[in-house]
C-alpha positions as CSV (number, residue, x, y, z in Angstrom):
1,M,-115.2,-90.1,107.3
2,A,-114.3,-89.0,111.1
3,L,-115.4,-85.5,112.5
4,F,-113.1,-86.0,115.3
5,R,-112.1,-88.6,117.3
6,F,-111.5,-89.1,121.3
7,V,-110.2,-92.0,123.3
8,H,-113.3,-92.7,125.9
9,A,-111.0,-94.1,128.8
10,A,-112.2,-95.0,133.0
11,D,-111.3,-96.2,136.3
12,L,-107.5,-96.7,136.1
13,H,-106.8,-97.2,139.6
14,L,-103.1,-95.7,139.6
15,D,-101.1,-97.6,141.9
16,S,-103.7,-100.0,143.1
17,P,-102.4,-103.0,144.9
18,F,-102.5,-106.0,142.8
19,A,-104.3,-109.0,145.0
20,G,-104.7,-112.3,145.0
21,I,-100.7,-112.9,143.6
22,G,-99.5,-114.5,146.7
23,A,-96.7,-114.7,148.7
24,A,-94.8,-117.3,146.8
25,I,-94.7,-115.1,143.4
26,P,-90.7,-114.4,142.7
27,P,-90.0,-110.8,142.9
28,A,-89.2,-110.0,139.8
29,L,-92.5,-111.1,138.6
30,R,-94.7,-109.2,141.7
31,D,-92.7,-106.3,141.1
32,M,-94.4,-106.7,137.3
33,L,-97.6,-106.8,138.6
34,L,-97.2,-103.9,141.4
35,T,-96.6,-101.7,138.1
36,A,-99.3,-102.9,135.9
37,T,-101.8,-100.1,136.2
38,F,-98.5,-97.6,136.0
39,D,-98.0,-99.7,132.2
40,A,-101.8,-99.7,131.1
41,Y,-102.0,-95.9,131.7
42,D,-98.8,-95.7,129.5
43,N,-100.8,-97.9,126.8
44,L,-103.7,-95.9,126.9
45,I,-101.6,-92.7,126.6
46,G,-99.5,-94.0,123.8
47,L,-102.9,-95.4,121.8
48,C,-104.1,-91.4,121.8
49,I,-100.4,-90.7,119.9
50,R,-100.1,-93.7,118.2
51,E,-104.4,-92.6,116.4
52,Q,-103.2,-89.1,116.6
53,V,-106.4,-88.7,118.5
54,D,-108.3,-85.0,118.9
55,A,-108.6,-85.7,122.9
56,L,-109.0,-88.4,126.1
57,L,-111.7,-88.5,128.2
58,I,-111.1,-90.1,131.3
59,A,-114.1,-90.8,133.3
60,G,-113.2,-91.0,136.8
61,D,-111.1,-93.1,139.2
62,V,-107.6,-92.1,138.2
63,Y,-106.4,-93.1,141.9
64,D,-106.9,-96.1,143.4
65,G,-108.2,-94.0,146.9
66,A,-108.6,-90.8,148.6
67,D,-104.8,-91.0,149.7
68,R,-103.4,-91.1,146.5
69,S,-99.7,-91.7,146.4
70,L,-97.6,-88.7,145.0
71,R,-95.8,-91.3,142.3
72,A,-99.0,-92.1,140.9
73,Q,-100.0,-87.9,140.2
74,L,-96.6,-87.6,139.0
75,K,-97.5,-90.9,136.8
76,F,-100.6,-89.2,136.1
77,V,-99.4,-85.6,135.0
78,A,-96.6,-86.7,133.6
79,G,-98.9,-88.6,131.0
80,L,-101.0,-86.0,130.0
81,Q,-98.1,-83.0,129.6
82,R,-96.8,-86.3,126.8
83,L,-100.3,-85.8,125.3
84,H,-100.2,-81.8,125.3
85,E,-96.7,-82.4,123.5
86,A,-99.3,-84.1,121.0
87,G,-101.3,-81.9,120.4
88,I,-104.6,-83.6,121.9
89,R,-106.7,-82.6,124.7
90,S,-107.8,-84.6,128.1
91,F,-111.1,-84.6,129.6
92,V,-110.5,-85.8,133.1
93,C,-113.1,-86.0,136.1
94,H,-113.3,-87.8,139.6
95,G,-114.8,-90.5,140.9
96,N,-115.6,-92.0,143.9
97,H,-111.7,-93.6,145.1
98,D,-110.6,-90.2,144.1
99,P,-112.6,-87.4,145.0
100,L,-111.9,-84.0,145.0
101,D,-111.6,-84.3,148.7
102,G,-108.8,-86.6,148.5
103,W,-105.2,-85.3,149.3
104,D,-103.6,-83.4,146.3
105,A,-100.2,-82.5,145.9
106,G,-101.1,-79.5,144.0
107,L,-99.8,-80.5,140.7
108,A,-100.1,-78.2,137.4
109,L,-101.6,-80.2,134.7
110,P,-100.7,-78.8,131.3
111,P,-103.0,-75.8,129.8
112,S,-105.1,-78.6,127.6
113,A,-105.7,-80.8,130.4
114,H,-109.5,-79.9,132.0
115,R,-110.4,-81.2,135.3
116,F,-113.9,-80.5,136.1
117,G,-115.4,-79.6,139.9
118,A,-117.5,-80.5,141.9
119,E,-120.7,-78.7,139.8
120,V,-121.8,-79.6,136.3
121,E,-119.8,-77.4,133.7
122,A,-119.6,-77.3,129.8
123,V,-116.4,-76.6,127.9
124,P,-115.3,-76.7,124.3
125,F,-114.0,-79.9,123.2
126,D,-111.8,-77.7,120.8
127,P,-111.7,-74.1,121.4
128,A,-110.5,-73.7,118.4
129,R,-113.3,-74.9,116.5
130,P,-116.3,-74.2,119.4
131,E,-118.8,-75.6,116.7
132,L,-117.8,-79.2,116.9
133,A,-118.7,-80.1,120.5
134,T,-119.2,-79.8,124.3
135,V,-117.9,-81.9,126.8
136,H,-120.4,-81.7,129.9
137,G,-118.7,-83.3,133.2
138,V,-118.3,-82.9,136.7
139,S,-116.7,-84.7,139.5
140,Y,-117.0,-86.0,143.3
141,P,-116.7,-83.5,146.4
142,R,-116.9,-86.8,148.6
143,Q,-116.6,-90.2,147.8
144,Q,-120.2,-91.1,148.7
145,V,-122.2,-89.5,146.0
146,L,-125.7,-90.7,146.6
147,E,-127.7,-88.7,144.5
148,N,-128.7,-88.7,141.3
149,L,-125.6,-86.4,138.8
150,V,-127.6,-86.5,135.3
151,P,-130.3,-83.6,135.9
152,G,-127.3,-81.2,136.1
153,F,-126.2,-82.1,132.5
154,V,-128.4,-79.6,130.5
155,R,-127.8,-78.8,126.8
156,N,-127.8,-75.3,126.3
157,G,-129.3,-76.1,122.9
158,S,-126.1,-75.5,121.0
159,P,-126.1,-78.2,117.6
160,A,-121.9,-78.8,118.7
161,F,-122.1,-82.9,119.5
162,A,-122.8,-83.6,123.9
163,I,-120.3,-85.3,125.3
164,G,-121.7,-86.5,128.8
165,L,-118.1,-87.1,131.2
166,L,-119.2,-89.1,134.7
167,H,-119.2,-91.6,137.0
168,A,-121.9,-93.3,138.1
169,N,-123.8,-96.2,138.6
170,A,-126.3,-96.3,135.4
171,G,-129.0,-99.3,135.6
172,S,-128.5,-100.5,139.5
173,N,-125.7,-102.2,138.6
174,T,-125.7,-104.6,141.6
175,G,-122.1,-105.1,141.4
176,H,-120.7,-101.7,142.7
177,A,-121.8,-99.2,145.2
178,P,-124.6,-97.4,144.1
179,Y,-122.5,-93.9,143.5
180,A,-124.3,-91.5,141.7
181,P,-127.4,-93.3,140.7
182,C,-129.0,-93.2,137.6
183,T,-131.4,-94.9,134.9
184,V,-130.8,-95.4,131.4
185,D,-133.7,-93.7,130.9
186,D,-132.2,-90.4,132.8
187,L,-129.3,-90.5,130.2
188,A,-131.5,-91.1,127.5
189,K,-133.5,-87.8,128.0
190,A,-131.1,-85.9,128.9
191,G,-130.2,-84.0,125.5
192,I,-126.1,-85.4,125.6
193,D,-125.4,-87.6,122.5
194,Y,-122.9,-89.7,124.2
195,W,-122.0,-90.8,127.7
196,A,-118.7,-91.5,128.8
197,L,-119.0,-93.3,131.3
198,G,-116.8,-94.7,134.4
199,H,-117.5,-97.0,137.3
200,V,-118.4,-100.3,136.5
201,H,-115.2,-102.6,135.4
202,T,-116.4,-104.5,133.1
203,R,-117.0,-102.6,129.8
204,Q,-120.6,-102.5,128.1
205,I,-122.5,-100.6,125.8
206,L,-125.8,-99.7,127.1
207,R,-127.2,-97.9,123.9
208,E,-125.2,-98.2,120.7
209,R,-126.3,-94.4,119.6
210,G,-129.3,-91.9,120.0
211,P,-127.8,-91.1,122.6
212,A,-124.6,-93.8,122.7
213,I,-123.9,-94.9,126.6
214,V,-120.9,-96.6,127.3
215,Y,-118.5,-97.9,129.7
216,P,-115.0,-98.7,129.0
217,G,-114.5,-101.0,131.8
218,N,-111.0,-100.5,133.8
219,T,-107.7,-99.9,132.2
220,Q,-105.8,-102.8,134.1
221,G,-108.1,-106.0,135.9
222,R,-106.6,-106.2,139.8
223,H,-107.9,-109.1,140.9
224,P,-108.9,-112.9,139.8
225,N,-112.6,-111.2,139.1
226,E,-111.8,-108.7,136.8
227,T,-110.6,-111.1,133.7
228,G,-110.1,-110.9,130.1
229,P,-108.7,-108.0,128.1
230,R,-109.4,-104.6,129.8
231,G,-109.0,-101.1,128.2
232,A,-110.3,-98.3,126.5
233,F,-113.0,-96.8,123.3
234,L,-111.6,-95.0,120.3
235,V,-114.2,-93.1,119.6
236,S,-115.5,-91.6,116.1
237,V,-117.7,-89.0,115.3
238,D,-118.7,-88.8,111.7
239,A,-120.3,-85.2,109.9
240,S,-123.8,-86.5,110.8
241,G,-122.7,-86.8,114.3
242,T,-122.7,-90.4,114.3
243,P,-120.3,-92.3,117.1
244,T,-118.6,-95.5,116.2
245,M,-117.0,-96.9,119.3
246,E,-114.1,-99.2,119.3
247,F,-112.4,-101.2,121.4
248,R,-108.7,-101.9,122.4
249,P,-107.3,-103.7,124.9
250,L,-104.6,-101.9,127.1
251,D,-103.9,-104.4,130.2
252,A,-100.1,-105.1,130.5
253,V,-100.8,-108.4,132.6
254,R,-104.8,-110.2,132.1
255,W,-106.4,-112.5,134.9
256,E,-108.0,-115.4,133.8
257,Q,-109.9,-118.2,134.2
258,V,-108.7,-121.8,133.1
259,E,-111.2,-124.1,133.2
260,V,-110.3,-127.2,132.3
261,D,-112.8,-130.4,131.9
262,V,-111.3,-133.4,133.1
263,T,-114.4,-136.4,132.7
264,E,-112.7,-138.3,129.1
265,A,-109.2,-138.3,131.4
266,G,-108.6,-141.9,132.1
267,S,-105.4,-141.0,133.7
268,I,-102.9,-138.4,135.8
269,Q,-101.1,-137.8,132.7
270,Q,-104.2,-137.3,130.7
271,V,-104.8,-134.7,133.3
272,L,-101.6,-132.5,132.9
273,D,-101.9,-132.8,129.2
274,L,-105.3,-131.2,129.1
275,V,-104.2,-128.0,132.0
276,A,-100.9,-127.8,130.6
277,R,-102.7,-127.4,126.8
278,G,-105.4,-125.5,128.6
279,V,-102.7,-123.3,130.2
280,G,-100.8,-122.7,127.1
281,E,-104.2,-121.8,124.6
282,T,-104.7,-118.8,127.8
283,L,-101.3,-118.0,127.1
284,D,-101.6,-117.7,123.4
285,A,-104.9,-115.7,123.6
286,G,-103.1,-112.9,126.0
287,G,-101.3,-111.3,123.0
288,G,-97.9,-111.0,123.9
289,R,-99.1,-110.2,127.7
290,P,-98.8,-112.0,131.4
291,V,-101.2,-114.2,132.6
292,V,-101.6,-114.5,135.8
293,Y,-104.8,-117.6,136.1
294,R,-106.7,-119.5,138.6
295,L,-106.9,-123.1,137.2
296,N,-110.5,-125.0,137.7
297,L,-110.7,-128.2,137.7
298,R,-114.2,-129.9,136.5
299,G,-116.3,-132.9,136.3
300,R,-117.2,-136.5,137.0
301,T,-114.5,-138.9,136.7
302,A,-112.7,-142.1,138.4
303,L,-109.9,-139.9,139.2
304,Y,-111.3,-137.9,142.0
305,G,-109.6,-139.8,144.4
306,D,-105.9,-139.5,142.9
307,I,-106.8,-135.9,141.7
308,L,-107.4,-135.1,145.2
309,H,-105.2,-137.4,147.5
310,S,-103.2,-135.4,149.9
311,S,-101.0,-132.9,148.3
312,N,-101.8,-133.0,144.7
313,L,-103.3,-129.9,143.8
314,D,-100.1,-128.1,145.9
315,D,-97.9,-129.8,144.1
316,L,-100.1,-129.5,140.4
317,Q,-99.6,-125.6,141.3
318,A,-95.9,-125.8,142.3
319,S,-94.8,-127.8,139.0
320,L,-97.1,-125.3,136.7
321,N,-95.5,-122.2,138.1
322,G,-92.4,-124.1,137.9
323,E,-92.8,-124.8,134.2
324,W,-94.6,-121.6,132.9
325,A,-93.4,-118.4,135.6
326,G,-90.2,-118.5,134.0
327,Q,-91.4,-118.0,130.3
328,R,-91.9,-114.5,128.8
329,P,-94.7,-113.7,128.7
330,F,-94.8,-115.4,131.9
331,A,-98.3,-117.5,133.3
332,W,-98.4,-117.9,137.1
333,C,-101.0,-119.8,138.9
334,E,-102.6,-117.7,141.5
335,R,-105.0,-120.8,142.7
336,I,-106.1,-124.0,141.9
337,T,-110.0,-125.0,143.2
338,H,-112.6,-127.4,141.9
339,N,-115.5,-128.8,141.1
340,L,-114.7,-132.0,140.4
341,R,-117.0,-135.1,141.8
342,P,-117.0,-139.1,141.3
343,E,-119.0,-140.8,138.7
344,F,-122.7,-140.3,138.7
345,D,-125.2,-141.5,136.4
346,R,-127.5,-138.3,136.3
347,D,-130.1,-140.6,133.8
348,A,-130.3,-143.1,136.6
349,A,-130.9,-141.0,139.0
350,L,-133.3,-138.8,137.9
351,A,-135.0,-142.0,137.1
352,G,-135.0,-143.3,140.2
353,G,-138.5,-141.9,142.2
354,D,-136.9,-140.7,145.3
355,F,-135.9,-137.7,147.2
356,L,-132.9,-137.3,145.0
357,A,-134.6,-137.6,142.1
358,E,-137.2,-134.6,143.0
359,V,-133.8,-132.6,144.0
360,L,-132.7,-133.6,140.5
361,G,-136.3,-132.9,138.6
362,G,-137.2,-129.6,140.3
363,A,-133.7,-128.6,139.3
364,D,-134.6,-129.3,135.6
365,A,-137.9,-127.5,136.1
366,I,-136.3,-124.2,137.2
367,R,-134.2,-124.1,134.6
368,A,-136.5,-124.9,131.9
369,D,-138.8,-121.7,133.3
370,P,-137.4,-118.6,132.8
371,A,-139.9,-117.3,135.4
372,A,-138.1,-119.3,138.3
373,L,-134.9,-118.6,136.7
374,A,-135.8,-114.6,137.4
375,E,-137.4,-115.5,141.0
376,L,-134.1,-117.5,141.6
377,Q,-132.2,-114.3,140.9
378,A,-134.4,-111.9,143.2
379,A,-133.7,-114.3,145.7
380,L,-130.0,-114.0,145.3
381,E,-130.2,-109.7,144.8
382,P,-130.1,-109.4,148.7
383,L,-126.6,-111.2,149.4
384,Y,-124.9,-109.3,145.7
385,T,-125.9,-105.9,147.1
386,N,-124.8,-106.6,150.6
387,D,-121.6,-104.4,151.4
388,R,-119.9,-107.3,153.6
389,A,-121.0,-109.8,151.2
390,R,-119.3,-108.2,147.9
391,R,-116.3,-108.1,149.1
392,V,-116.2,-111.8,148.9
393,L,-117.9,-112.1,146.0
394,K,-116.4,-109.4,144.0
395,G,-118.9,-110.5,141.0
396,E,-121.9,-109.2,139.7
397,M,-125.5,-110.6,140.3
398,P,-125.3,-113.9,138.3
399,A,-127.7,-114.0,135.4
400,G,-128.4,-115.5,131.9
401,D,-125.5,-118.7,131.6
402,D,-123.7,-117.1,135.1
403,L,-127.1,-118.3,137.0
404,L,-127.5,-121.5,135.2
405,R,-124.0,-122.5,136.2
406,L,-124.6,-121.1,139.8
407,L,-127.9,-123.5,140.2
408,G,-125.3,-126.5,138.4
409,D,-123.2,-126.2,141.1
410,A,-126.0,-126.2,144.0
411,E,-127.4,-129.1,142.1
412,I,-123.9,-131.0,142.3
413,E,-123.5,-129.9,146.0
414,C,-127.2,-131.6,147.4
415,V,-126.2,-134.6,144.9
416,D,-123.0,-134.9,146.8
417,R,-124.2,-133.9,150.2
418,L,-127.0,-137.0,149.5
419,L,-124.9,-139.5,148.4
420,G,-122.4,-138.8,151.1
421,A,-119.4,-138.0,148.3
422,V,-116.2,-137.6,150.8
423,R,-114.4,-134.1,149.3
C-alpha cells in the first residue's frame, strides 16, 4: 500500500512553437497544434486531481524561453491554483530554458506551491507530516549552468524519504546540452532516495531504486524527432521507502514516424494500400490523439522509378492529407522521405570479388564486431556533440539498433554510388 504518491513531470515548454507543421496545414489544425503544450499541461493537472496524489513535482523548463509569455505564466499559475483547491501541493524548479533571471510577471503562486531558488534548499513534502518526506531542489539562476549541482544536495540525517528535484544532464547524454552535468554515480552517492530529473526529453529510468534516478521526458512532443507517447510518471512510495514508477501519457498531439516497406509491392496501388494501412495503424495506436507523422518509404523495388517519378511523392502527401486531415482525430503528413533503392542482389554482389564486395564485407564485419561498432560510435561523437550540428540532427547519439540502421543507410549509399543508381 502506498504511503504517499506524487506525479513527476518535467520539460513542459509551455507556449513552445510546434516545429515542422508546414504552411499548408489548415488553420483549424494549426491552432490545435499551437495549443498542444497547454493542453498537455491541462492533462497533467487533471491526472494529479484524478489520481488524488499528494503532490506534483516539475523538474525544470516550465517555459520554452527566458522571455516567457504572459499567456504561459497565467496558464501555469492557474494550473497550480487548481491543484491547491484540490489539496495537492506542488514543487517547481527552473532549468536552462526558464532560468530565474528570465522575464517574470510576478504572479502570485498559491500557498501550497513551492518554487525553488538559486541555492539548494530542503522543504517538507507535507508540512503536516514532516517525517514523511523532504524535497530538495534548486533552480538555474541563469541559462548557462555548467557546474555540477549535485554536491549541494546534502541529506541532514533525517529518516524521511528524500526527493531531489533537479534539471541536469546525468551521464553525459549527448543529445542534450551539458547543463549541470553529473554522473549517475554522483547521484547514487548523494543520499537521495528518488531523483526527479528534467532536461532529457526522452523518458528513461537510469536506476529503479537505491536510489531511483528518473527522467519522465517532456509532456508534449514538439518536432519530428520527439515521437511516441509523452507524459509523466505517477510515483507511489510504500512504507519501506520503495518507489514504484508508472508512466502516464499526457500528450495532446503525437508525433510519429510511419515506416512502410514496399519491397514486396507489385504495383503502385499496392504501395498506396500499404501506406494507408500504416497511417491507420499509427492513428489507432495514438489512443484517440491527433497524429502528425513523417512517412518514410523504404525497400528495394522494381517500382523505384515509378514512385519517384516527377511530383509523385508531393501528390501522395497531398492525397494523404486530403483524406486523413478531416478525420477526428486527424492524421497530418508533415513530410515524405524515402530510403528506396532499385532492385539489387546483395548476395551475388558479396560474392563478386570486386571493390563492391569488399565494401559489403567490411560492413558485415563491423556489424559482427562490438569493438568496431564502439569505434564507429566514438567517431560519430564529435558530430553529435557539436552545437551547430545538433540543431540539424535533433537526436541522441545513435546506439544499438539505431547505430546498425545508420550503418545500413551508409552501405546503401555506397552501393548506389558504386552502381551509379539515379536519384
